[in-house]
C-alpha positions as YAML, in Angstrom:
chain: A
units: angstrom
residues:
- id: 1
  name: MET
  ca: [-1.43, 14.56, -21.21]
- id: 2
  name: VAL
  ca: [-1.76, 11.98, -18.57]
- id: 3
  name: PRO
  ca: [-0.94, 8.36, -20.22]
- id: 4
  name: LEU
  ca: [-3.87, 5.80, -20.11]
- id: 5
  name: PRO
  ca: [-1.67, 3.24, -18.48]
- id: 6
  name: LEU
  ca: [-1.07, 5.48, -15.47]
- id: 7
  name: ILE
  ca: [-4.80, 6.36, -15.22]
- id: 8
  name: LEU
  ca: [-5.72, 2.85, -15.26]
- id: 9
  name: GLY
  ca: [-3.06, 2.04, -12.70]
- id: 10
  name: PHE
  ca: [-4.57, 4.45, -10.45]
- id: 11
  name: PHE
  ca: [-8.18, 3.62, -10.83]
- id: 12
  name: LEU
  ca: [-7.28, -0.08, -9.97]
- id: 13
  name: VAL
  ca: [-5.52, 1.17, -6.58]
- id: 14
  name: LEU
  ca: [-8.59, 3.21, -5.83]
- id: 15
  name: THR
  ca: [-11.04, 0.16, -6.61]
- id: 16
  name: ARG
  ca: [-8.91, -1.92, -4.31]
- id: 17
  name: ILE
  ca: [-9.11, 0.57, -1.39]
- id: 18
  name: ALA
  ca: [-12.74, 1.38, -1.95]
- id: 19
  name: GLY
  ca: [-13.32, -2.36, -1.49]
- id: 20
  name: LEU
  ca: [-11.61, -2.01, 1.70]
- id: 21
  name: ILE
  ca: [-13.29, 1.06, 2.87]
- id: 22
  name: GLY
  ca: [-16.74, -0.52, 2.06]
- id: 23
  name: THR
  ca: [-16.13, -3.47, 4.16]
- id: 24
  name: ALA
  ca: [-13.92, -2.45, 6.87]
- id: 25
  name: PRO
  ca: [-14.94, -1.78, 10.44]
- id: 26
  name: VAL
  ca: [-16.08, 1.84, 11.32]
- id: 27
  name: LEU
  ca: [-15.55, 2.89, 7.69]
- id: 28
  name: SER
  ca: [-18.27, 0.85, 6.36]
- id: 29
  name: SER
  ca: [-20.66, 2.13, 8.96]
- id: 30
  name: ARG
  ca: [-24.05, 3.72, 7.68]
- id: 31
  name: SER
  ca: [-23.37, 6.66, 9.95]
- id: 32
  name: VAL
  ca: [-20.31, 7.73, 7.90]
- id: 33
  name: PRO
  ca: [-21.27, 10.00, 5.35]
- id: 34
  name: MET
  ca: [-20.68, 8.83, 1.37]
- id: 35
  name: ARG
  ca: [-18.88, 11.96, 0.80]
- id: 36
  name: VAL
  ca: [-16.43, 11.13, 3.78]
- id: 37
  name: LYS
  ca: [-15.90, 7.67, 2.22]
- id: 38
  name: THR
  ca: [-15.13, 8.96, -1.06]
- id: 39
  name: ALA
  ca: [-12.83, 11.60, -0.03]
- id: 40
  name: LEU
  ca: [-11.04, 9.21, 2.15]
- id: 41
  name: ALA
  ca: [-10.64, 6.47, -0.68]
- id: 42
  name: PHE
  ca: [-9.08, 9.15, -3.14]
- id: 43
  name: ALA
  ca: [-6.89, 10.61, -0.44]
- id: 44
  name: VAL
  ca: [-5.33, 7.21, 0.45]
- id: 45
  name: SER
  ca: [-5.42, 6.14, -2.87]
- id: 46
  name: LEU
  ca: [-3.12, 9.14, -4.05]
- id: 47
  name: LEU
  ca: [-0.86, 8.36, -1.09]
- id: 48
  name: ALA
  ca: [-0.76, 4.61, -1.82]
- id: 49
  name: PHE
  ca: [-0.41, 4.86, -5.60]
- id: 50
  name: SER
  ca: [2.62, 7.16, -5.00]
- id: 51
  name: ALA
  ca: [4.07, 5.05, -2.58]
- id: 52
  name: SER
  ca: [3.90, 2.10, -4.84]
- id: 53
  name: GLY
  ca: [5.84, 3.58, -7.56]
- id: 54
  name: LEU
  ca: [3.03, 4.97, -9.90]
- id: 55
  name: PRO
  ca: [2.44, 1.53, -11.42]
- id: 56
  name: GLN
  ca: [1.15, 1.62, -14.85]
- id: 57
  name: ILE
  ca: [-1.08, -0.86, -16.25]
- id: 58
  name: ALA
  ca: [-1.56, -1.96, -19.84]
- id: 59
  name: VAL
  ca: [-4.81, -1.29, -21.15]
- id: 60
  name: PRO
  ca: [-6.91, -4.54, -21.75]
- id: 61
  name: GLU
  ca: [-7.69, -5.33, -25.28]
- id: 62
  name: ASN
  ca: [-11.37, -5.49, -24.88]
- id: 63
  name: PHE
  ca: [-14.16, -4.23, -22.36]
- id: 64
  name: GLY
  ca: [-14.17, -7.97, -20.51]
- id: 65
  name: GLY
  ca: [-10.62, -7.97, -19.47]
- id: 66
  name: LEU
  ca: [-10.92, -4.31, -17.77]
- id: 67
  name: ILE
  ca: [-14.08, -5.63, -16.13]
- id: 68
  name: GLY
  ca: [-12.11, -8.61, -14.91]
- id: 69
  name: LEU
  ca: [-9.32, -6.36, -13.60]
- id: 70
  name: VAL
  ca: [-11.76, -4.07, -11.51]
- id: 71
  name: LEU
  ca: [-13.37, -7.02, -10.24]
- id: 72
  name: SER
  ca: [-10.20, -8.54, -8.87]
- id: 73
  name: GLU
  ca: [-8.94, -5.30, -7.23]
- id: 74
  name: ALA
  ca: [-12.67, -4.99, -5.77]
- id: 75
  name: VAL
  ca: [-12.30, -8.52, -4.13]
- id: 76
  name: VAL
  ca: [-8.85, -8.17, -2.75]
- id: 77
  name: GLY
  ca: [-9.73, -5.02, -0.91]
- id: 78
  name: ALA
  ca: [-13.30, -6.24, 0.07]
- id: 79
  name: ALA
  ca: [-12.06, -9.79, 1.18]
- id: 80
  name: ALA
  ca: [-9.40, -7.90, 3.89]
- id: 81
  name: GLY
  ca: [-12.03, -5.49, 5.13]
- id: 82
  name: LEU
  ca: [-14.55, -8.04, 5.64]
- id: 83
  name: SER
  ca: [-12.00, -10.29, 7.35]
- id: 84
  name: SER
  ca: [-11.35, -8.12, 9.97]
- id: 85
  name: ARG
  ca: [-15.11, -6.92, 10.47]
- id: 86
  name: LEU
  ca: [-16.39, -10.66, 10.79]
- id: 87
  name: VAL
  ca: [-14.31, -11.02, 13.99]
- id: 88
  name: LEU
  ca: [-15.54, -7.78, 15.40]
- id: 89
  name: ASP
  ca: [-19.18, -8.41, 14.54]
- id: 90
  name: ALA
  ca: [-18.55, -11.84, 16.44]
- id: 91
  name: ALA
  ca: [-18.28, -9.74, 19.44]
- id: 92
  name: GLN
  ca: [-21.71, -8.29, 18.91]
- id: 93
  name: PHE
  ca: [-23.34, -11.49, 18.05]
- id: 94
  name: GLY
  ca: [-21.74, -13.45, 20.91]
- id: 95
  name: GLY
  ca: [-23.10, -10.73, 23.43]
- id: 96
  name: GLN
  ca: [-26.62, -10.55, 21.63]
- id: 97
  name: SER
  ca: [-26.92, -14.32, 21.90]
- id: 98
  name: ALA
  ca: [-25.86, -14.38, 25.49]
- id: 99
  name: GLY
  ca: [-28.50, -11.34, 26.25]
- id: 100
  name: ALA
  ca: [-31.14, -13.44, 24.88]
- id: 101
  name: ALA
  ca: [-30.22, -16.44, 27.50]
- id: 102
  name: MET
  ca: [-30.36, -13.77, 30.18]
- id: 103
  name: GLY
  ca: [-33.71, -12.74, 29.25]
- id: 104
  name: ILE
  ca: [-33.08, -9.05, 27.88]
- id: 105
  name: GLY
  ca: [-32.56, -9.76, 24.45]
- id: 106
  name: PHE
  ca: [-36.10, -9.51, 23.49]
- id: 107
  name: GLY
  ca: [-36.61, -6.00, 23.40]
- id: 108
  name: GLN
  ca: [-34.26, -5.23, 20.39]
- id: 109
  name: THR
  ca: [-33.53, -2.21, 18.41]
- id: 110
  name: ILE
  ca: [-32.25, -1.20, 15.05]
- id: 111
  name: ASN
  ca: [-28.30, -0.68, 15.08]
- id: 112
  name: PRO
  ca: [-27.83, 2.84, 13.15]
- id: 113
  name: ASN
  ca: [-24.60, 1.62, 12.06]
- id: 114
  name: SER
  ca: [-25.24, -1.54, 10.28]
- id: 115
  name: GLY
  ca: [-29.19, -1.36, 10.09]
- id: 116
  name: ALA
  ca: [-29.40, -4.80, 11.80]
- id: 117
  name: ASP
  ca: [-31.36, -5.67, 15.07]
- id: 118
  name: SER
  ca: [-29.40, -5.52, 18.08]
- id: 119
  name: SER
  ca: [-29.57, -5.46, 21.93]
- id: 120
  name: THR
  ca: [-27.75, -4.15, 24.75]
- id: 121
  name: ILE
  ca: [-25.32, -6.74, 25.34]
- id: 122
  name: GLY
  ca: [-24.46, -6.95, 21.95]
- id: 123
  name: ASP
  ca: [-24.16, -3.18, 21.48]
- id: 124
  name: ILE
  ca: [-21.77, -3.11, 24.75]
- id: 125
  name: TYR
  ca: [-19.71, -6.11, 23.66]
- id: 126
  name: GLY
  ca: [-19.30, -4.89, 19.98]
- id: 127
  name: ALA
  ca: [-18.59, -1.25, 21.16]
- id: 128
  name: LEU
  ca: [-15.89, -2.32, 23.53]
- id: 129
  name: ALA
  ca: [-14.31, -4.69, 20.96]
- id: 130
  name: LEU
  ca: [-14.03, -1.85, 18.40]
- id: 131
  name: ALA
  ca: [-12.78, 0.57, 21.03]
- id: 132
  name: VAL
  ca: [-10.17, -2.06, 22.02]
- id: 133
  name: ALA
  ca: [-9.12, -2.43, 18.26]
- id: 134
  name: LEU
  ca: [-8.92, 1.33, 17.68]
- id: 135
  name: GLY
  ca: [-6.49, 1.63, 20.60]
- id: 136
  name: LEU
  ca: [-4.45, -0.99, 19.47]
- id: 137
  name: GLY
  ca: [-4.18, 0.74, 16.10]
- id: 138
  name: ILE
  ca: [-6.10, -0.85, 13.58]
- id: 139
  name: HIS
  ca: [-6.06, 1.96, 11.47]
- id: 140
  name: THR
  ca: [-2.73, 2.01, 10.99]
- id: 141
  name: GLU
  ca: [-2.49, -1.61, 10.52]
- id: 142
  name: ALA
  ca: [-5.05, -1.18, 7.32]
- id: 143
  name: LEU
  ca: [-3.12, 1.72, 6.06]
- id: 144
  name: ALA
  ca: [0.23, -0.67, 6.28]
- id: 145
  name: TRP
  ca: [-1.58, -3.61, 4.67]
- id: 146
  name: ILE
  ca: [-2.52, -1.19, 1.67]
- id: 147
  name: VAL
  ca: [0.79, -0.52, 0.90]
- id: 148
  name: ARG
  ca: [2.21, -4.08, 1.62]
- id: 149
  name: SER
  ca: [-0.54, -5.51, -0.69]
- id: 150
  name: LEU
  ca: [0.11, -3.33, -3.63]
- id: 151
  name: LYS
  ca: [3.96, -4.38, -3.43]
- id: 152
  name: GLU
  ca: [3.01, -8.01, -3.08]
- id: 153
  name: VAL
  ca: [-0.24, -8.13, -5.44]
- id: 154
  name: PRO
  ca: [0.64, -5.48, -7.89]
- id: 155
  name: PRO
  ca: [-2.49, -3.67, -9.59]
- id: 156
  name: GLY
  ca: [-3.74, -5.67, -12.52]
- id: 157
  name: GLY
  ca: [-1.82, -8.70, -10.91]
- id: 158
  name: THR
  ca: [-3.17, -12.15, -10.76]
- id: 159
  name: VAL
  ca: [-5.63, -13.09, -7.77]
- id: 160
  name: ASP
  ca: [-5.62, -16.82, -6.72]
- id: 161
  name: VAL
  ca: [-9.27, -16.84, -6.30]
- id: 162
  name: MET
  ca: [-9.28, -20.49, -4.90]
- id: 163
  name: THR
  ca: [-6.65, -19.28, -2.32]
- id: 164
  name: LEU
  ca: [-8.47, -16.32, -1.30]
- id: 165
  name: SER
  ca: [-12.20, -18.00, -1.05]
- id: 166
  name: SER
  ca: [-10.77, -20.77, 1.13]
- id: 167
  name: ALA
  ca: [-9.18, -17.95, 3.51]
- id: 168
  name: MET
  ca: [-12.51, -16.59, 3.66]
- id: 169
  name: ILE
  ca: [-14.23, -19.71, 4.52]
- id: 170
  name: ARG
  ca: [-11.78, -20.28, 7.44]
- id: 171
  name: GLN
  ca: [-12.32, -16.63, 8.67]
- id: 172
  name: VAL
  ca: [-16.12, -17.07, 8.85]
- id: 173
  name: ILE
  ca: [-15.77, -20.35, 10.78]
- id: 174
  name: PHE
  ca: [-13.32, -18.59, 13.23]
- id: 175
  name: ALA
  ca: [-15.56, -15.78, 13.54]
- id: 176
  name: VAL
  ca: [-18.49, -18.30, 14.50]
- id: 177
  name: THR
  ca: [-16.39, -20.07, 16.72]
- id: 178
  name: LEU
  ca: [-15.20, -17.00, 18.58]
- id: 179
  name: ALA
  ca: [-19.00, -15.52, 18.93]
- id: 180
  name: ILE
  ca: [-19.59, -19.09, 20.73]
- id: 181
  name: ARG
  ca: [-16.58, -18.54, 22.99]
- id: 182
  name: ILE
  ca: [-18.03, -15.10, 23.95]
- id: 183
  name: ALA
  ca: [-21.35, -16.20, 24.51]
- id: 184
  name: TYR
  ca: [-20.71, -19.51, 26.36]
- id: 185
  name: PRO
  ca: [-19.46, -17.79, 29.90]
- id: 186
  name: LEU
  ca: [-22.73, -15.69, 30.05]
- id: 187
  name: PHE
  ca: [-24.86, -18.75, 29.02]
- id: 188
  name: ALA
  ca: [-23.17, -20.61, 31.87]
- id: 189
  name: ALA
  ca: [-23.66, -18.02, 34.56]
- id: 190
  name: SER
  ca: [-27.16, -17.62, 33.45]
- id: 191
  name: LEU
  ca: [-27.71, -21.30, 33.66]
- id: 192
  name: PHE
  ca: [-26.03, -21.59, 36.83]
- id: 193
  name: GLY
  ca: [-28.25, -18.94, 38.34]
- id: 194
  name: TYR
  ca: [-31.25, -20.87, 37.18]
- id: 195
  name: ALA
  ca: [-29.94, -24.05, 38.55]
- id: 196
  name: LEU
  ca: [-29.12, -22.42, 41.96]
- id: 197
  name: LEU
  ca: [-32.56, -20.86, 42.16]
- id: 198
  name: GLY
  ca: [-34.30, -24.19, 41.21]
- id: 199
  name: LEU
  ca: [-32.25, -26.11, 43.89]
- id: 200
  name: LEU
  ca: [-33.43, -23.42, 46.68]
- id: 201
  name: GLY
  ca: [-36.83, -23.61, 45.38]
- id: 202
  name: LYS
  ca: [-37.11, -27.21, 45.91]
- id: 203
  name: ALA
  ca: [-35.42, -26.97, 49.21]
- id: 204
  name: SER
  ca: [-37.77, -24.17, 50.64]
- id: 205
  name: PRO
  ca: [-40.59, -24.17, 48.09]
- id: 206
  name: GLN
  ca: [-42.86, -21.81, 50.93]
- id: 207
  name: LEU
  ca: [-40.07, -18.86, 49.71]
- id: 208
  name: SER
  ca: [-41.79, -18.62, 46.32]
- id: 209
  name: LEU
  ca: [-38.33, -17.93, 44.69]
- id: 210
  name: SER
  ca: [-39.59, -18.76, 41.15]
- id: 211
  name: ASN
  ca: [-40.55, -15.06, 40.98]
- id: 212
  name: LEU
  ca: [-36.89, -14.16, 41.19]
- id: 213
  name: GLY
  ca: [-35.98, -15.93, 38.06]
- id: 214
  name: PHE
  ca: [-35.46, -13.13, 35.83]
- id: 215
  name: GLY
  ca: [-33.51, -10.92, 38.37]
- id: 216
  name: VAL
  ca: [-31.42, -14.05, 39.29]
- id: 217
  name: SER
  ca: [-30.49, -14.36, 35.41]
- id: 218
  name: ILE
  ca: [-29.82, -10.91, 35.02]
- id: 219
  name: LEU
  ca: [-27.48, -10.62, 38.23]
- id: 220
  name: CYS
  ca: [-25.26, -13.73, 37.15]
- id: 221
  name: GLY
  ca: [-25.22, -12.92, 33.54]
- id: 222
  name: GLY
  ca: [-23.90, -9.31, 34.23]
- id: 223
  name: GLY
  ca: [-21.45, -10.53, 36.56]
- id: 224
  name: ALA
  ca: [-20.16, -12.89, 34.08]
- id: 225
  name: LEU
  ca: [-20.01, -9.80, 31.47]
- id: 226
  name: TYR
  ca: [-18.18, -7.75, 34.04]
- id: 227
  name: LEU
  ca: [-15.37, -10.42, 34.31]
- id: 228
  name: VAL
  ca: [-14.96, -11.66, 30.64]
- id: 229
  name: ALA
  ca: [-16.16, -9.07, 28.72]
- id: 230
  name: PRO
  ca: [-12.77, -6.92, 28.72]
- id: 231
  name: GLU
  ca: [-10.73, -10.32, 27.65]
- id: 232
  name: GLY
  ca: [-13.25, -11.03, 25.36]
- id: 233
  name: ALA
  ca: [-13.30, -7.82, 23.54]
- id: 234
  name: ARG
  ca: [-9.31, -7.96, 23.45]
- id: 235
  name: ILE
  ca: [-9.40, -11.15, 21.68]
- id: 236
  name: CYS
  ca: [-11.67, -9.90, 19.32]
- id: 237
  name: ALA
  ca: [-9.79, -7.06, 18.55]
- id: 238
  name: GLN
  ca: [-6.41, -8.94, 18.32]
- id: 239
  name: ALA
  ca: [-8.04, -10.93, 15.76]
- id: 240
  name: ALA
  ca: [-9.00, -8.14, 13.90]
- id: 241
  name: LEU
  ca: [-5.59, -6.61, 13.55]
- id: 242
  name: VAL
  ca: [-3.89, -10.09, 12.79]
- id: 243
  name: VAL
  ca: [-6.28, -9.86, 9.60]
- id: 244
  name: PHE
  ca: [-3.95, -7.00, 8.46]
- id: 245
  name: SER
  ca: [-0.57, -8.13, 9.37]
- id: 246
  name: ARG
  ca: [-0.89, -11.68, 7.93]
- id: 247
  name: SER
  ca: [-2.68, -10.83, 4.47]
...
């Protein structure tokens, strides 16, 4: 018969990994079937539980203590996955905001992966950042983080809620500033196009250049997207990897 402390230890490891899978990039997508997520959580939990030395956890004396252990493990996993996802979503949000400035963000659609409104520019930026992150090995970094976190904060260990909360707040602020950095070059290029068109219209009003405003905005914004999108996606991808390497 399997000892109850061993079962509890595996369940807490499973809870931490389930929290990570439920919030991490790609894995938290709606396009990934729930059966696949469940099977992956069990498989990774078995490997991580074995690699961490089959930790056994003393069974709490009451139900409230058990709930506290489960919640703390879920929060640890969810915080790591969400921190990584925030910086990748910043690429999509920055592109979506810039697309609105270019005049092509009004016909939005529903992104099947997140269920939220999205635009063409936002989807392009988000997909590019995600592709770069996968190319840099974000999945292997996530697996390494699981094993490392089980050694540094064993299942059932004490979680510093204040430190974790402050870290999440800093990550949210960083993601917002990252989205602004991504959107700024596209905003600036579109504004430059409008300003140049206005100056030419003042110089030669007989040409009726105001009809070209939409095309000029797309041309300037598209040129800026071509120049800065690879670097912006790389910055977001590396920030997502740093989450797992420093956590």
